[in-house]
ROTOR-782982 format. One line per 2 residues: number of its first residue (from 1); for each residue x, y, z of C-alpha. Coordinates in Angstrom, 3 decimals. Layout:
BEGIN
NUM) X,Y,Z ~ ...
***
This chain:
BEGIN
1) -66.883,18.483,-45.983 ~ -68.473,19.408,-49.284
3) -72.170,18.528,-49.173 ~ -73.470,16.871,-52.307
5) -77.062,16.472,-53.404 ~ -78.444,12.909,-53.389
7) -78.879,12.868,-57.162 ~ -75.265,13.992,-57.594
9) -74.064,11.215,-55.285 ~ -76.146,8.591,-57.067
11) -74.809,9.739,-60.431 ~ -71.229,9.569,-59.161
13) -71.787,6.099,-57.680 ~ -73.293,4.821,-60.923
15) -70.416,6.253,-62.960 ~ -67.862,4.662,-60.631
17) -69.655,1.320,-60.733 ~ -69.737,1.383,-64.538
19) -66.077,2.420,-64.572 ~ -65.022,-0.503,-62.413
21) -67.150,-2.847,-64.515 ~ -65.245,-1.717,-67.604
23) -61.910,-2.144,-65.864 ~ -62.990,-5.556,-64.591
25) -63.905,-6.546,-68.143 ~ -60.481,-5.326,-69.226
27) -58.902,-8.157,-67.247 ~ -60.880,-10.637,-69.338
29) -60.045,-8.739,-72.526 ~ -56.378,-8.952,-71.590
31) -56.594,-12.732,-71.249 ~ -58.407,-13.015,-74.571
33) -55.715,-10.857,-76.187 ~ -52.897,-13.289,-75.356
35) -51.480,-14.558,-78.632 ~ -53.721,-12.178,-80.591
37) -51.833,-8.880,-80.134 ~ -48.517,-7.969,-78.421
39) -48.958,-6.271,-75.011 ~ -47.098,-3.036,-75.738
41) -48.786,-2.652,-79.106 ~ -52.086,-3.140,-77.281
43) -51.225,-0.222,-74.991 ~ -50.409,2.059,-77.939
45) -53.384,1.128,-80.113 ~ -55.917,1.449,-77.269
47) -54.856,5.038,-76.559 ~ -54.598,5.893,-80.235
49) -58.163,4.656,-80.659 ~ -59.374,6.653,-77.651
51) -57.626,9.761,-78.973 ~ -59.251,9.352,-82.391
53) -62.694,9.011,-80.759 ~ -62.128,12.215,-78.830
55) -61.012,14.111,-81.927 ~ -64.202,12.978,-83.685
57) -66.813,13.459,-80.971 ~ -65.359,16.122,-78.674
59) -63.672,18.591,-80.995 ~ -65.841,21.478,-79.732
61) -64.827,20.778,-76.117 ~ -61.184,20.559,-77.124
63) -61.265,23.934,-78.891 ~ -63.048,25.570,-75.970
65) -60.732,24.114,-73.317 ~ -57.435,24.386,-75.190
67) -56.435,27.891,-73.949 ~ -56.691,26.687,-70.340
69) -55.152,23.279,-71.005 ~ -52.224,24.863,-72.831
71) -51.238,26.680,-69.638 ~ -51.257,23.365,-67.707
73) -50.116,21.149,-70.571 ~ -47.079,19.715,-68.774
75) -49.180,18.829,-65.725 ~ -51.826,17.112,-67.867
77) -49.118,15.299,-69.827 ~ -47.604,13.918,-66.615
79) -51.033,12.720,-65.450 ~ -51.550,10.822,-68.699
81) -48.059,9.374,-68.549 ~ -48.552,8.071,-64.986
83) -52.161,6.933,-64.938 ~ -52.537,5.669,-68.494
85) -49.224,4.610,-70.045 ~ -47.147,3.935,-66.942
87) -49.740,1.824,-65.186 ~ -50.568,-0.263,-68.262
89) -46.955,-0.877,-69.281 ~ -45.984,-2.008,-65.790
91) -49.164,-4.073,-65.426 ~ -48.609,-6.023,-68.642
93) -44.889,-6.416,-67.943 ~ -45.510,-7.708,-64.424
95) -47.670,-10.517,-65.795 ~ -44.559,-12.114,-67.317
97) -42.759,-12.559,-63.979 ~ -45.398,-12.881,-61.263
99) -48.631,-14.743,-60.652 ~ -52.201,-13.604,-61.127
101) -52.657,-14.176,-57.396 ~ -50.003,-11.610,-56.571
103) -51.293,-9.134,-59.158 ~ -54.814,-9.355,-57.771
105) -53.669,-8.765,-54.209 ~ -51.278,-5.926,-54.985
107) -53.763,-4.115,-57.221 ~ -55.962,-3.690,-54.164
109) -53.342,-1.342,-52.724 ~ -54.308,1.545,-55.020
111) -56.712,3.175,-52.495 ~ -53.926,3.022,-49.897
113) -51.660,5.022,-52.204 ~ -54.536,7.445,-52.804
115) -55.027,7.996,-49.073 ~ -51.299,8.430,-48.466
117) -50.893,10.788,-51.422 ~ -53.917,12.869,-50.431
119) -52.582,13.249,-46.912 ~ -49.002,14.059,-47.937
121) -49.889,16.523,-50.693 ~ -53.133,18.060,-49.464
123) -53.237,17.116,-45.761 ~ -56.618,15.517,-46.389
125) -58.032,14.243,-43.116 ~ -58.720,10.508,-43.044
127) -61.473,9.402,-40.653 ~ -61.116,6.214,-38.613
129) -64.024,4.546,-40.383 ~ -62.370,5.263,-43.741
131) -59.402,3.202,-42.606 ~ -61.842,0.426,-41.721
133) -63.464,0.742,-45.146 ~ -60.150,0.522,-46.977
135) -59.110,-2.459,-44.851 ~ -62.342,-4.293,-45.659
137) -62.084,-3.634,-49.388 ~ -58.468,-4.794,-49.446
139) -59.495,-7.913,-47.519 ~ -62.120,-8.513,-50.199
141) -59.460,-8.242,-52.892 ~ -57.199,-10.636,-50.978
143) -60.096,-13.076,-50.660 ~ -60.474,-13.067,-54.456
145) -56.741,-13.383,-55.057 ~ -56.259,-16.265,-52.629
147) -59.482,-18.048,-53.639 ~ -60.648,-17.831,-50.048
149) -57.484,-19.471,-48.666 ~ -56.077,-16.528,-46.693
151) -53.269,-18.674,-45.283 ~ -51.712,-18.654,-48.769
153) -50.493,-15.137,-47.984 ~ -47.765,-16.574,-45.753
155) -46.160,-18.352,-48.713 ~ -46.047,-15.386,-51.111
157) -42.573,-14.415,-52.306 ~ -42.244,-10.998,-53.903
159) -40.280,-10.904,-57.165 ~ -39.576,-8.327,-59.851
161) -43.132,-8.597,-61.177 ~ -44.550,-7.894,-57.734
163) -42.349,-4.813,-57.435 ~ -43.527,-3.603,-60.845
165) -47.150,-4.029,-59.737 ~ -46.485,-1.963,-56.618
167) -44.966,0.709,-58.850 ~ -47.966,0.528,-61.180
169) -50.412,0.942,-58.304 ~ -48.442,3.867,-56.925
171) -48.586,5.545,-60.350 ~ -52.348,5.158,-60.592
173) -52.724,6.349,-57.018 ~ -50.651,9.421,-57.871
175) -52.755,9.985,-60.993 ~ -55.965,9.801,-58.953
177) -54.661,12.273,-56.397 ~ -53.349,14.502,-59.189
179) -56.834,14.797,-60.672 ~ -57.732,16.940,-57.669
181) -55.602,19.733,-59.180 ~ -56.692,19.073,-62.755
183) -57.112,22.042,-65.109 ~ -60.559,23.627,-64.774
185) -61.870,22.233,-68.044 ~ -64.423,19.671,-69.184
187) -63.749,15.973,-68.657 ~ -63.793,15.488,-72.435
189) -61.196,18.162,-73.059 ~ -58.911,16.914,-70.307
191) -59.223,13.271,-71.326 ~ -58.220,14.138,-74.899
193) -54.923,15.538,-73.664 ~ -54.382,12.608,-71.291
195) -55.061,10.082,-74.067 ~ -52.716,11.948,-76.387
197) -49.986,11.905,-73.757 ~ -50.550,8.200,-73.123
199) -50.234,7.392,-76.824 ~ -47.064,9.443,-77.312
201) -45.346,7.979,-74.253 ~ -46.340,4.423,-75.213
203) -44.740,4.599,-78.667 ~ -41.153,3.944,-77.504
205) -42.333,0.781,-75.720 ~ -44.026,-0.512,-78.870
207) -40.983,0.328,-80.975 ~ -38.745,-1.498,-78.500
209) -41.082,-4.484,-78.602 ~ -40.647,-4.708,-82.385
211) -36.894,-4.065,-82.162 ~ -36.506,-6.984,-79.755
213) -38.477,-9.199,-82.146 ~ -41.172,-9.781,-79.543
215) -43.971,-8.255,-81.588 ~ -46.207,-9.596,-84.355
217) -49.097,-8.337,-86.447 ~ -52.435,-8.630,-84.582
219) -55.031,-11.153,-85.702 ~ -58.575,-10.022,-86.678
221) -59.753,-11.073,-83.212 ~ -56.874,-9.067,-81.748
223) -58.176,-5.938,-83.484 ~ -61.651,-6.691,-82.104
225) -60.177,-6.805,-78.605 ~ -58.469,-3.463,-79.249
227) -61.825,-1.966,-80.269 ~ -63.543,-3.231,-77.114
229) -60.751,-2.010,-74.848 ~ -60.705,1.363,-76.612
231) -64.426,2.059,-76.229 ~ -65.020,0.759,-72.697
233) -61.941,0.682,-70.382 ~ -60.017,3.389,-72.257
235) -62.744,5.821,-73.342 ~ -65.977,5.700,-71.342
237) -64.501,4.457,-68.064 ~ -61.740,7.062,-67.907
239) -64.132,9.956,-68.604 ~ -66.532,8.742,-65.927
241) -63.671,8.305,-63.456 ~ -62.436,11.852,-64.021
243) -65.943,13.214,-63.471 ~ -66.415,11.093,-60.342
245) -63.138,12.260,-58.785 ~ -64.239,15.828,-59.487
247) -67.519,15.221,-57.603 ~ -66.359,13.010,-54.719
249) -62.639,13.648,-54.384 ~ -59.823,11.104,-54.848
251) -60.231,9.311,-51.494 ~ -63.913,8.433,-51.900
253) -63.611,7.597,-55.590 ~ -60.443,5.560,-55.027
255) -62.204,3.090,-52.727 ~ -64.389,1.948,-55.627
257) -61.299,0.710,-57.487 ~ -61.422,-2.371,-55.282
259) -64.548,-3.435,-57.164 ~ -62.380,-4.127,-60.218
261) -61.127,-7.614,-59.220 ~ -64.623,-8.565,-58.079
263) -66.162,-7.607,-61.426 ~ -63.254,-9.318,-63.167
265) -64.172,-12.539,-61.367 ~ -67.834,-12.216,-62.338
267) -66.989,-11.608,-65.999 ~ -64.569,-14.526,-65.926
269) -67.459,-16.760,-64.865 ~ -69.752,-15.444,-67.597
271) -67.281,-15.118,-70.478 ~ -64.563,-17.636,-69.662
273) -66.890,-20.161,-67.943 ~ -64.846,-20.161,-64.757
275) -66.724,-21.521,-61.688 ~ -68.251,-19.089,-59.162
277) -67.171,-20.070,-55.659 ~ -68.377,-19.082,-52.207
279) -65.345,-16.852,-51.697 ~ -66.512,-14.673,-54.590
281) -69.676,-13.913,-52.649 ~ -67.646,-13.239,-49.482
283) -65.382,-10.877,-51.418 ~ -68.368,-8.986,-52.815
285) -69.778,-8.519,-49.310 ~ -66.427,-7.287,-47.987
287) -65.877,-4.818,-50.817 ~ -69.367,-3.350,-50.701
289) -69.145,-3.204,-46.910 ~ -65.834,-1.395,-47.185
291) -67.282,1.178,-49.554 ~ -70.207,1.738,-47.170
293) -67.892,2.259,-44.168 ~ -65.710,4.638,-46.174
295) -68.689,6.715,-47.269 ~ -70.297,6.744,-43.813
297) -67.023,7.651,-42.156 ~ -66.491,10.539,-44.534
299) -69.543,12.315,-43.138 ~ -68.501,12.060,-39.489
301) -66.780,15.017,-37.736
***
């Protein structure tokens, strides 16, 4: 196992925590965006905004990294298509035909896809305690999704939206695993290419949305939501996640994704004035316990 210095670990943990906070806030942003901006247009504008930020603030990194990225351009393009556009398009589409309960539960399966993908592609060894950690974090996600009523799981019926969410989670799991073989360039340079790929691939979905007369011009508040999503979930969070995967590997970084629904619940309480229940506290304990088991198990022979 690669030994990391304590300050490197702490930095990676902080970046992952901030990343999941941004992605948790994105769930609230998505709710606030309903009726303010069409979903597919939201996908396109968020990645266009992130791309513009990169072209403004990271042009030197892009020029320096371009010769290397150009040789792996197709690989980087596929990563952006899967992890950025594909996941978001399926996520927003699934919301039209399944419940938030199902989405919350299924989204917790991302680390499972990461573990499976890492094993199949790289034969990455998975310690027993890591399985325990993943199980605990998924149980925490289920606790949030079922509002503490775990028996509700027996009445869940999977529909087309549920299948799309499974596909979305598998795409993000594949993206996370794929970052292990990312081009040897800076996070800023790589993210610029990924954001560009995400924007290009998202355009046909936005065009189709307008062609089907399901689109409308965003309201001023809709543009504000776009700005918030661009800066935090799309820009800062993605860069930090790329850097964290580089430091910790996809398996260890992937476990932190289960913090997203927990942070989403906390932000819902603060921003949307939703009540904080006991099961939220139980879910937090399970998720943090799962992360601890996963990290501890990683260091065992």
